[in-house]
C-alpha positions as CSV (number, residue, x, y, z in Angstrom):
1,M,0.0,0.0,0.0
2,N,1.3,3.5,-1.0
3,P,1.3,5.9,2.0
4,I,0.6,9.6,1.7
5,K,1.0,12.0,4.6
6,L,-1.3,15.0,4.6
7,Y,-0.4,17.8,7.0
8,F,-2.8,20.7,7.7
9,T,-3.1,23.7,9.9
10,T,-5.7,26.4,10.4
11,F,-5.7,29.9,11.8
12,Q,-8.2,32.7,12.6
13,Q,-6.0,35.5,13.5
14,K,-2.6,37.1,12.7
15,L,0.5,35.5,14.1
16,P,2.3,37.4,16.9
17,E,5.2,39.3,15.4
18,D,7.9,37.2,17.3
19,Q,6.3,33.9,16.0
20,L,6.0,35.3,12.5
21,Q,9.6,36.2,12.4
22,Y,10.6,32.9,13.9
23,L,8.8,31.0,11.1
24,L,9.9,33.4,8.4
25,N,13.6,32.8,9.4
26,K,13.1,29.1,8.4
27,L,12.5,30.2,4.8
28,P,15.4,30.9,2.3
29,H,15.8,34.4,1.0
30,D,13.9,33.9,-2.2
31,L,10.8,32.6,-0.4
32,K,11.0,35.5,2.0
33,V,10.9,37.9,-0.9
34,V,7.9,36.1,-2.4
35,N,6.2,36.3,1.0
36,S,6.8,40.0,1.3
37,R,5.0,40.7,-2.0
38,Y,1.6,39.7,-0.7
39,V,-0.4,42.7,0.3
40,R,-2.9,41.1,2.7
41,W,-1.5,39.6,6.0
42,Q,-3.8,36.6,5.5
43,D,-2.2,35.8,2.1
44,R,1.3,36.2,3.6
45,Q,0.4,33.9,6.4
46,L,-1.1,31.3,4.1
47,H,2.0,31.3,2.0
48,L,4.3,31.1,5.1
49,L,2.4,28.3,6.8
50,G,2.3,26.3,3.5
51,K,6.0,26.4,3.3
52,I,6.4,25.5,7.0
53,L,4.1,22.5,6.5
54,L,6.2,21.5,3.5
55,L,9.4,21.8,5.6
56,R,7.7,19.8,8.4
57,G,6.9,17.0,6.1
58,L,10.3,16.9,4.3
59,N,12.0,16.8,7.7
60,E,10.2,13.5,8.3
61,Y,11.5,12.2,5.1
62,G,15.0,12.9,6.3
63,Y,15.7,16.3,4.7
64,N,17.3,19.1,6.8
65,D,16.0,22.6,7.4
66,D,17.9,23.9,4.3
67,V,15.9,21.8,1.9
68,L,13.7,24.6,0.7
69,K,16.7,26.2,-0.9
70,D,16.7,23.3,-3.3
71,L,13.2,23.8,-4.6
72,N,13.0,23.9,-8.4
73,Y,10.0,24.9,-10.6
74,N,8.8,23.5,-13.9
75,K,7.7,25.8,-16.7
76,Y,4.2,25.8,-15.3
77,N,5.6,27.0,-11.9
78,R,5.0,23.8,-10.1
79,P,7.6,23.3,-7.3
80,F,9.5,20.1,-7.0
81,L,12.7,18.5,-5.6
82,N,15.1,16.3,-7.6
83,S,14.1,13.3,-5.4
84,H,11.7,10.5,-5.1
85,V,9.3,12.6,-2.9
86,D,6.4,14.5,-4.5
87,F,4.4,17.1,-2.7
88,N,1.6,19.6,-3.3
89,L,0.1,22.5,-1.4
90,S,-3.3,24.1,-1.2
91,H,-5.1,26.7,0.9
92,S,-8.5,28.2,1.2
93,G,-10.3,30.2,4.0
94,E,-8.6,29.3,7.2
95,Y,-6.9,26.1,6.1
96,V,-3.5,25.2,4.7
97,I,-2.7,21.7,3.6
98,C,0.3,19.9,2.3
99,A,0.3,16.4,0.8
100,M,3.4,14.3,0.4
101,G,4.3,10.8,-0.9
102,E,7.1,8.8,-2.3
103,K,7.5,7.4,-5.9
104,M,4.3,8.9,-7.1
105,R,2.7,12.0,-8.5
106,L,0.0,13.7,-6.4
107,G,-2.2,16.8,-6.2
108,V,-4.4,18.2,-3.5
109,D,-7.0,20.9,-3.4
110,I,-9.2,22.4,-0.6
111,E,-12.0,25.0,-1.1
112,L,-14.2,26.8,1.3
113,L,-17.9,26.3,0.5
114,R,-19.3,29.7,-0.6
115,K,-22.0,31.1,-2.8
116,I,-20.9,31.6,-6.4
117,N,-22.6,32.5,-9.7
118,F,-22.6,29.3,-11.7
119,K,-22.8,31.3,-14.9
120,D,-19.2,32.4,-14.3
121,F,-18.0,28.8,-14.4
122,I,-20.0,27.3,-17.3
123,K,-16.9,26.2,-19.2
124,V,-15.3,24.3,-16.3
125,M,-17.8,21.4,-16.2
126,T,-19.1,18.9,-18.7
127,R,-22.8,18.9,-19.5
128,E,-23.2,15.7,-17.4
129,Q,-21.5,17.3,-14.5
130,W,-23.8,20.4,-14.6
131,I,-26.8,18.1,-14.7
132,D,-25.5,16.3,-11.6
133,I,-24.8,19.6,-9.8
134,D,-28.2,21.1,-10.7
135,N,-30.0,17.9,-9.5
136,S,-28.1,17.5,-6.3
137,E,-29.6,18.4,-2.8
138,N,-26.7,20.8,-2.3
139,P,-25.5,22.3,-5.6
140,I,-22.8,24.4,-4.1
141,K,-21.2,21.4,-2.4
142,S,-21.6,19.3,-5.5
143,F,-19.9,22.0,-7.6
144,F,-16.9,22.3,-5.2
145,N,-16.6,18.5,-5.1
146,Y,-16.1,18.5,-8.8
147,W,-13.9,21.6,-8.6
148,T,-11.5,20.2,-6.0
149,M,-11.3,16.9,-8.0
150,K,-10.3,18.8,-11.1
151,E,-7.9,21.2,-9.4
152,S,-6.2,18.3,-7.7
153,L,-5.7,16.6,-11.1
154,I,-4.3,19.6,-12.9
155,K,-1.9,20.1,-10.0
156,A,-0.8,16.5,-10.0
157,D,-0.3,16.5,-13.8
158,S,1.8,19.6,-13.3
159,R,0.4,21.6,-16.3
160,G,-2.0,23.5,-14.2
161,L,-4.6,25.6,-16.0
162,E,-3.0,24.6,-19.4
163,I,-5.5,21.7,-19.0
164,P,-9.1,22.7,-19.9
165,L,-11.2,21.8,-16.9
166,Q,-14.2,20.9,-19.1
167,D,-12.1,18.1,-20.6
168,I,-11.7,16.4,-17.3
169,H,-14.1,13.5,-16.6
170,V,-15.0,11.8,-13.3
171,K,-16.3,8.3,-12.9
172,D,-16.5,6.6,-9.5
173,N,-13.1,7.1,-7.8
174,V,-11.3,7.7,-11.1
175,I,-10.7,11.1,-12.8
176,I,-9.5,11.1,-16.4
177,Y,-7.9,13.6,-18.7
178,D,-6.5,12.7,-22.1
179,D,-7.4,9.0,-21.6
180,Y,-5.0,8.9,-18.5
181,P,-6.6,7.8,-15.2
182,W,-5.8,9.3,-11.9
183,Y,-7.2,8.0,-8.6
184,L,-9.3,10.1,-6.2
185,A,-9.8,10.2,-2.5
186,P,-12.1,12.7,-0.6
187,L,-10.6,14.4,2.4
188,N,-12.9,14.9,5.4
189,I,-11.3,17.8,7.1
190,D,-14.1,20.2,7.8
191,H,-17.8,20.1,6.8
192,N,-17.6,23.7,5.6
193,Y,-14.9,22.7,3.0
194,C,-14.5,20.3,0.1
195,A,-11.1,18.7,-0.4
196,H,-9.7,16.0,-2.6
197,L,-6.5,14.2,-3.2
198,V,-5.4,12.8,-6.6
199,S,-2.6,10.3,-7.2
200,N,-1.3,8.2,-10.0
201,K,-1.1,5.2,-7.6
202,K,-3.8,2.8,-6.5
203,N,-4.1,1.4,-3.0
204,V,-3.2,4.6,-1.2
205,R,-3.4,5.0,2.6
206,I,-3.7,8.6,3.8
207,T,-2.5,9.7,7.1
208,L,-4.1,13.1,8.1
209,I,-2.0,15.1,10.5
210,K,-3.1,18.3,12.2
211,T,-0.1,20.6,12.7
212,D,-0.2,23.5,15.2
213,C,2.2,26.2,14.0
214,L,0.5,28.9,16.0
215,N,1.1,28.0,19.6
216,D,4.5,26.3,19.7
217,L,7.4,28.6,19.1
218,S,9.9,25.7,19.3
219,Y,8.4,24.3,16.2
220,C,5.1,22.8,14.9
221,D,3.4,20.3,17.1
222,S,1.6,17.5,15.2
223,T,-1.3,15.3,16.1
224,L,-2.5,12.3,14.2
225,I,-6.1,12.8,13.3
226,Y,-6.7,9.5,11.4
227,N,-4.9,6.9,9.4
228,S,-7.4,6.6,6.6
229,S,-8.6,3.3,5.3
230,T,-9.6,5.1,2.1
231,I,-8.2,3.3,-0.8
232,M,-8.0,4.7,-4.3
233,H,-9.4,2.0,-6.7
């Protein structure tokens, strides 16, 4: 069985300045520069905590605290390491998540459930998917279920929005683009959010780990939430 670790954290307020600086000092210079370009403190904090979760996970795979200096980016701006470990980050609302696994490709997406105008997203779903959304008891949740599935795929594939979302099809626990199947797993993190994980591997076991970066200046305290029996078929 292929293990995936998924770290997440949440916040509702701005970090104290001493803790903010402590965590920022864990980032290499180029990532500090990127962080400083965000105008809203919420966006700066989401970016920072995402990188801290990434560092937290890579430490568990044996990498030292300087590993973020070795991040590379493909032509679609997807970060990667020249190693057997793949990872992916997502954030929405108060949540930041980081998925990580070995010898696989993966993507993850989380979205806060919120009112939207479906007319603005006509081209992101197939006709069948819109019928399913329109006929569901909770159209908003149904929409974001499909959305997080598709976003996870385009992130795992690495081409991002170069892939037309309307060309992505979902059947059972498999999501398909260009005749290539990826395997889906829902993530039950918060009932006010939708989240999905996509991998090119079957038989995946997901360990969901809540990581507290807000109350522990020494580092990030982690708590095992569950070791999922969800298997991607």
